[in-house]
C-alpha beads as a LAMMPS data file, in Angstrom:
LAMMPS data file: protein, C-alpha beads

262 atoms
261 bonds

1 atom types
1 bond types

-500.0 500.0 xlo xhi
-500.0 500.0 ylo yhi
-500.0 500.0 zlo zhi

Masses

1 110.0

Atoms # bond

1 1 1 69.474 240.831 274.975
2 1 1 71.876 240.341 277.812
3 1 1 70.995 236.669 278.054
4 1 1 71.478 236.255 274.343
5 1 1 74.905 237.806 274.589
6 1 1 75.912 235.550 277.459
7 1 1 74.623 232.449 275.637
8 1 1 76.545 233.327 272.496
9 1 1 79.650 234.137 274.462
10 1 1 79.544 230.755 276.155
11 1 1 78.626 228.875 272.964
12 1 1 81.579 229.900 270.784
13 1 1 84.373 228.743 273.088
14 1 1 82.600 225.407 273.464
15 1 1 82.170 225.029 269.700
16 1 1 85.853 225.893 269.055
17 1 1 87.004 223.355 271.617
18 1 1 84.816 220.723 270.016
19 1 1 86.276 221.464 266.600
20 1 1 89.792 221.238 268.024
21 1 1 88.929 217.909 269.618
22 1 1 87.522 216.517 266.368
23 1 1 90.485 217.891 264.409
24 1 1 92.992 216.346 266.838
25 1 1 91.179 213.040 266.664
26 1 1 91.210 213.090 262.848
27 1 1 94.898 213.976 262.802
28 1 1 95.710 211.124 265.164
29 1 1 93.739 208.739 262.965
30 1 1 95.581 209.940 259.859
31 1 1 98.982 209.570 261.555
32 1 1 98.014 206.108 262.740
33 1 1 96.902 205.109 259.221
34 1 1 100.082 206.465 257.621
35 1 1 102.231 204.677 260.210
36 1 1 100.388 201.412 259.583
37 1 1 100.855 201.756 255.839
38 1 1 104.565 202.503 256.284
39 1 1 104.955 199.441 258.499
40 1 1 103.136 197.259 255.980
41 1 1 105.343 198.593 253.162
42 1 1 108.467 197.828 255.208
43 1 1 107.306 194.250 255.778
44 1 1 106.570 193.780 252.072
45 1 1 109.951 195.198 251.078
46 1 1 111.703 192.941 253.582
47 1 1 109.866 189.900 252.263
48 1 1 110.715 190.934 248.703
49 1 1 114.411 191.229 249.575
50 1 1 114.343 187.819 251.209
51 1 1 112.653 186.321 248.145
52 1 1 115.470 187.676 245.975
53 1 1 118.060 185.489 247.691
54 1 1 119.154 182.307 245.950
55 1 1 118.746 179.247 248.175
56 1 1 122.311 178.282 249.058
57 1 1 121.672 174.525 249.089
58 1 1 120.046 174.698 245.665
59 1 1 122.986 176.821 244.535
60 1 1 125.391 174.044 245.522
61 1 1 123.440 171.546 243.432
62 1 1 123.389 173.894 240.438
63 1 1 127.162 174.454 240.567
64 1 1 127.706 170.700 240.799
65 1 1 125.484 170.314 237.714
66 1 1 127.651 172.837 235.847
67 1 1 130.889 171.031 236.692
68 1 1 129.487 167.643 235.750
69 1 1 128.117 168.777 232.397
70 1 1 130.192 171.695 231.140
71 1 1 133.714 171.507 232.554
72 1 1 136.519 170.254 230.327
73 1 1 139.889 168.773 231.285
74 1 1 143.468 168.933 230.054
75 1 1 145.335 165.905 228.688
76 1 1 146.758 165.525 232.199
77 1 1 143.152 165.397 233.459
78 1 1 143.369 168.761 235.219
79 1 1 140.118 170.783 235.218
80 1 1 140.267 173.748 232.875
81 1 1 139.073 177.214 233.773
82 1 1 135.624 178.060 232.422
83 1 1 132.667 180.315 233.181
84 1 1 128.908 179.800 232.949
85 1 1 125.917 182.114 233.187
86 1 1 122.243 181.175 233.257
87 1 1 118.944 183.049 233.202
88 1 1 116.196 180.701 234.374
89 1 1 112.814 180.832 236.082
90 1 1 113.241 181.960 239.692
91 1 1 111.637 178.752 241.001
92 1 1 114.789 176.908 239.920
93 1 1 116.859 178.892 242.413
94 1 1 114.603 178.349 245.413
95 1 1 114.622 175.659 248.071
96 1 1 114.256 171.962 247.256
97 1 1 114.928 172.336 243.513
98 1 1 117.153 169.511 242.283
99 1 1 118.580 170.140 238.803
100 1 1 118.775 167.238 236.370
101 1 1 119.028 166.685 232.628
102 1 1 115.229 166.374 232.560
103 1 1 114.207 169.567 234.356
104 1 1 117.115 172.001 234.012
105 1 1 118.650 173.688 230.952
106 1 1 117.161 170.936 228.797
107 1 1 116.740 173.173 225.731
108 1 1 120.477 173.511 225.223
109 1 1 122.686 171.886 222.602
110 1 1 124.299 168.557 223.580
111 1 1 127.589 169.988 222.262
112 1 1 128.059 172.649 224.946
113 1 1 131.351 171.127 226.119
114 1 1 132.905 171.213 222.680
115 1 1 131.594 174.675 221.807
116 1 1 134.651 176.570 222.973
117 1 1 135.683 179.261 223.451
118 1 1 132.049 180.469 223.510
119 1 1 128.622 178.851 223.580
120 1 1 125.401 180.876 223.564
121 1 1 122.060 179.148 224.069
122 1 1 118.504 179.724 225.235
123 1 1 119.085 179.972 228.992
124 1 1 122.811 179.305 229.130
125 1 1 126.117 180.806 228.005
126 1 1 129.486 179.114 228.548
127 1 1 133.058 180.192 227.836
128 1 1 136.513 178.764 228.182
129 1 1 139.788 180.663 228.022
130 1 1 140.474 181.959 224.515
131 1 1 144.172 181.664 223.731
132 1 1 145.481 184.347 221.412
133 1 1 148.978 184.959 220.112
134 1 1 150.926 186.147 223.135
135 1 1 147.977 186.434 225.534
136 1 1 144.655 184.909 226.526
137 1 1 141.147 186.247 227.068
138 1 1 139.686 185.037 230.343
139 1 1 136.397 183.147 230.343
140 1 1 134.609 185.707 232.529
141 1 1 135.521 188.496 230.140
142 1 1 134.273 186.546 227.124
143 1 1 130.816 186.436 228.710
144 1 1 130.641 189.893 230.270
145 1 1 132.265 192.072 227.603
146 1 1 132.130 192.405 223.812
147 1 1 135.373 190.688 222.847
148 1 1 134.004 188.842 219.810
149 1 1 132.990 191.949 217.824
150 1 1 129.398 191.495 218.960
151 1 1 126.886 194.346 219.153
152 1 1 125.963 193.344 222.699
153 1 1 127.706 191.133 225.216
154 1 1 126.705 187.466 225.564
155 1 1 125.576 188.269 229.110
156 1 1 123.326 191.120 227.980
157 1 1 121.754 188.932 225.308
158 1 1 121.072 186.320 227.965
159 1 1 119.539 188.871 230.342
160 1 1 117.257 190.186 227.598
161 1 1 115.668 186.766 227.117
162 1 1 113.940 186.764 230.513
163 1 1 113.390 189.938 232.518
164 1 1 110.672 189.049 235.034
165 1 1 110.563 186.429 237.808
166 1 1 113.966 185.117 236.862
167 1 1 117.169 183.957 238.492
168 1 1 120.594 184.759 237.051
169 1 1 123.715 182.925 238.175
170 1 1 127.260 183.575 236.974
171 1 1 129.797 180.886 237.842
172 1 1 133.547 181.029 237.313
173 1 1 135.510 177.911 238.268
174 1 1 138.427 180.125 239.331
175 1 1 137.779 183.448 241.022
176 1 1 138.272 186.497 238.766
177 1 1 141.903 187.582 238.735
178 1 1 142.815 190.790 240.554
179 1 1 145.409 191.847 237.972
180 1 1 142.983 192.442 235.119
181 1 1 139.420 191.163 235.717
182 1 1 138.902 193.190 238.904
183 1 1 141.347 195.997 238.164
184 1 1 139.605 199.276 237.300
185 1 1 142.748 200.460 235.496
186 1 1 142.855 197.443 233.202
187 1 1 141.296 197.522 229.755
188 1 1 140.280 193.908 230.356
189 1 1 138.252 194.281 233.546
190 1 1 134.722 192.908 233.973
191 1 1 133.399 195.536 236.384
192 1 1 131.205 197.348 233.855
193 1 1 129.657 194.009 232.946
194 1 1 128.865 193.330 236.602
195 1 1 127.336 196.775 237.008
196 1 1 125.136 196.221 233.976
197 1 1 124.017 192.840 235.317
198 1 1 123.088 194.424 238.662
199 1 1 120.352 196.434 236.905
200 1 1 118.505 193.279 235.861
201 1 1 115.425 192.550 238.001
202 1 1 116.339 188.989 238.967
203 1 1 117.675 187.197 242.009
204 1 1 121.428 187.000 241.463
205 1 1 124.516 185.059 242.499
206 1 1 128.143 185.322 241.389
207 1 1 129.863 182.074 242.340
208 1 1 133.392 180.686 242.241
209 1 1 135.003 177.477 243.460
210 1 1 138.784 177.955 243.681
211 1 1 140.948 181.022 244.213
212 1 1 142.722 182.146 241.041
213 1 1 146.231 180.732 240.683
214 1 1 148.860 182.166 243.044
215 1 1 146.557 184.780 244.569
216 1 1 147.107 184.100 248.259
217 1 1 147.096 187.556 249.835
218 1 1 143.823 187.643 251.763
219 1 1 143.899 191.448 252.143
220 1 1 144.188 191.901 248.381
221 1 1 141.415 189.361 247.804
222 1 1 139.271 191.073 250.442
223 1 1 139.560 194.430 248.703
224 1 1 138.928 193.041 245.223
225 1 1 136.079 190.677 246.082
226 1 1 134.201 193.641 247.536
227 1 1 134.196 195.094 244.014
228 1 1 132.009 192.164 242.990
229 1 1 129.773 192.490 246.053
230 1 1 129.234 196.162 245.225
231 1 1 127.122 194.923 242.307
232 1 1 125.902 191.377 243.007
233 1 1 125.954 188.857 245.891
234 1 1 129.111 186.708 245.975
235 1 1 129.253 183.019 246.917
236 1 1 131.842 180.268 247.043
237 1 1 130.834 176.656 246.415
238 1 1 133.693 174.258 247.163
239 1 1 131.529 171.143 246.863
240 1 1 127.840 170.474 246.304
241 1 1 127.252 170.480 250.059
242 1 1 129.725 173.220 250.968
243 1 1 128.681 176.668 249.803
244 1 1 129.313 179.964 251.564
245 1 1 127.767 183.405 251.260
246 1 1 130.826 185.657 251.050
247 1 1 128.942 188.695 252.438
248 1 1 131.062 191.876 252.326
249 1 1 128.212 194.347 251.831
250 1 1 128.948 197.891 252.989
251 1 1 131.538 197.945 255.754
252 1 1 131.292 194.227 256.514
253 1 1 134.248 191.992 255.686
254 1 1 134.335 189.209 253.120
255 1 1 133.841 185.897 254.925
256 1 1 137.110 184.069 255.575
257 1 1 135.751 180.925 253.904
258 1 1 135.834 182.846 250.632
259 1 1 139.474 183.871 251.065
260 1 1 141.132 180.598 252.052
261 1 1 142.909 178.412 249.516
262 1 1 141.022 175.130 249.047

Bonds

1 1 1 2
2 1 2 3
3 1 3 4
4 1 4 5
5 1 5 6
6 1 6 7
7 1 7 8
8 1 8 9
9 1 9 10
10 1 10 11
11 1 11 12
12 1 12 13
13 1 13 14
14 1 14 15
15 1 15 16
16 1 16 17
17 1 17 18
18 1 18 19
19 1 19 20
20 1 20 21
21 1 21 22
22 1 22 23
23 1 23 24
24 1 24 25
25 1 25 26
26 1 26 27
27 1 27 28
28 1 28 29
29 1 29 30
30 1 30 31
31 1 31 32
32 1 32 33
33 1 33 34
34 1 34 35
35 1 35 36
36 1 36 37
37 1 37 38
38 1 38 39
39 1 39 40
40 1 40 41
41 1 41 42
42 1 42 43
43 1 43 44
44 1 44 45
45 1 45 46
46 1 46 47
47 1 47 48
48 1 48 49
49 1 49 50
50 1 50 51
51 1 51 52
52 1 52 53
53 1 53 54
54 1 54 55
55 1 55 56
56 1 56 57
57 1 57 58
58 1 58 59
59 1 59 60
60 1 60 61
61 1 61 62
62 1 62 63
63 1 63 64
64 1 64 65
65 1 65 66
66 1 66 67
67 1 67 68
68 1 68 69
69 1 69 70
70 1 70 71
71 1 71 72
72 1 72 73
73 1 73 74
74 1 74 75
75 1 75 76
76 1 76 77
77 1 77 78
78 1 78 79
79 1 79 80
80 1 80 81
81 1 81 82
82 1 82 83
83 1 83 84
84 1 84 85
85 1 85 86
86 1 86 87
87 1 87 88
88 1 88 89
89 1 89 90
90 1 90 91
91 1 91 92
92 1 92 93
93 1 93 94
94 1 94 95
95 1 95 96
96 1 96 97
97 1 97 98
98 1 98 99
99 1 99 100
100 1 100 101
101 1 101 102
102 1 102 103
103 1 103 104
104 1 104 105
105 1 105 106
106 1 106 107
107 1 107 108
108 1 108 109
109 1 109 110
110 1 110 111
111 1 111 112
112 1 112 113
113 1 113 114
114 1 114 115
115 1 115 116
116 1 116 117
117 1 117 118
118 1 118 119
119 1 119 120
120 1 120 121
121 1 121 122
122 1 122 123
123 1 123 124
124 1 124 125
125 1 125 126
126 1 126 127
127 1 127 128
128 1 128 129
129 1 129 130
130 1 130 131
131 1 131 132
132 1 132 133
133 1 133 134
134 1 134 135
135 1 135 136
136 1 136 137
137 1 137 138
138 1 138 139
139 1 139 140
140 1 140 141
141 1 141 142
142 1 142 143
143 1 143 144
144 1 144 145
145 1 145 146
146 1 146 147
147 1 147 148
148 1 148 149
149 1 149 150
150 1 150 151
151 1 151 152
152 1 152 153
153 1 153 154
154 1 154 155
155 1 155 156
156 1 156 157
157 1 157 158
158 1 158 159
159 1 159 160
160 1 160 161
161 1 161 162
162 1 162 163
163 1 163 164
164 1 164 165
165 1 165 166
166 1 166 167
167 1 167 168
168 1 168 169
169 1 169 170
170 1 170 171
171 1 171 172
172 1 172 173
173 1 173 174
174 1 174 175
175 1 175 176
176 1 176 177
177 1 177 178
178 1 178 179
179 1 179 180
180 1 180 181
181 1 181 182
182 1 182 183
183 1 183 184
184 1 184 185
185 1 185 186
186 1 186 187
187 1 187 188
188 1 188 189
189 1 189 190
190 1 190 191
191 1 191 192
192 1 192 193
193 1 193 194
194 1 194 195
195 1 195 196
196 1 196 197
197 1 197 198
198 1 198 199
199 1 199 200
200 1 200 201
201 1 201 202
202 1 202 203
203 1 203 204
204 1 204 205
205 1 205 206
206 1 206 207
207 1 207 208
208 1 208 209
209 1 209 210
210 1 210 211
211 1 211 212
212 1 212 213
213 1 213 214
214 1 214 215
215 1 215 216
216 1 216 217
217 1 217 218
218 1 218 219
219 1 219 220
220 1 220 221
221 1 221 222
222 1 222 223
223 1 223 224
224 1 224 225
225 1 225 226
226 1 226 227
227 1 227 228
228 1 228 229
229 1 229 230
230 1 230 231
231 1 231 232
232 1 232 233
233 1 233 234
234 1 234 235
235 1 235 236
236 1 236 237
237 1 237 238
238 1 238 239
239 1 239 240
240 1 240 241
241 1 241 242
242 1 242 243
243 1 243 244
244 1 244 245
245 1 245 246
246 1 246 247
247 1 247 248
248 1 248 249
249 1 249 250
250 1 250 251
251 1 251 252
252 1 252 253
253 1 253 254
254 1 254 255
255 1 255 256
256 1 256 257
257 1 257 258
258 1 258 259
259 1 259 260
260 1 260 261
261 1 261 262
């Protein structure tokens, strides 16, 4: 009886320790597995974010294609302000893609240039400035807001045509003006249109070439360009081979190359 008592007394502490050991080992394995899964998820998310970036060299070629095919000129041969938006397969915004009449936006009407102030197509929308009595409607606003008594904006219609594995680019020859286009207090601003675009699951780029007329204050431009970056990535393409990512996310500044007069 005494021996049995001693044996049992010794056995239980040993058994408890063993269970603790097994439990600790299982917990460590679970923590290790969870950590590995979290690391893998982080890598996948990072890769996904990188894949959502438009190739900047391809972007330069696309903007050059726009200017060659859709820009119009005054009688004095000065380039007129216009804006373009596209919604294409994402492969056309990645590295090594070279847009041409044969492989890019080839379902569009041949009369895009003459379809002003607004053209709406399969993968493309284009607008010029619409001159009204006493004022004008800017090209960016024609595309991003409902100025033509339409049920939805031209941009929203374009976004609805392709929602997966797509690339959306919005190009304005002149940067949006700070007085109305980027002014929250203006009835003519485009900020709600940019916010709506940001919800679309595509890689995105808002691009301009020249600074809007007479807007030379870099601090004012800095503050207003960040309103664009709050919704979509901003770029400046001066020539086909000279494009800049304007940056400006969070507390970072807009790159100086996007603030200088050309």
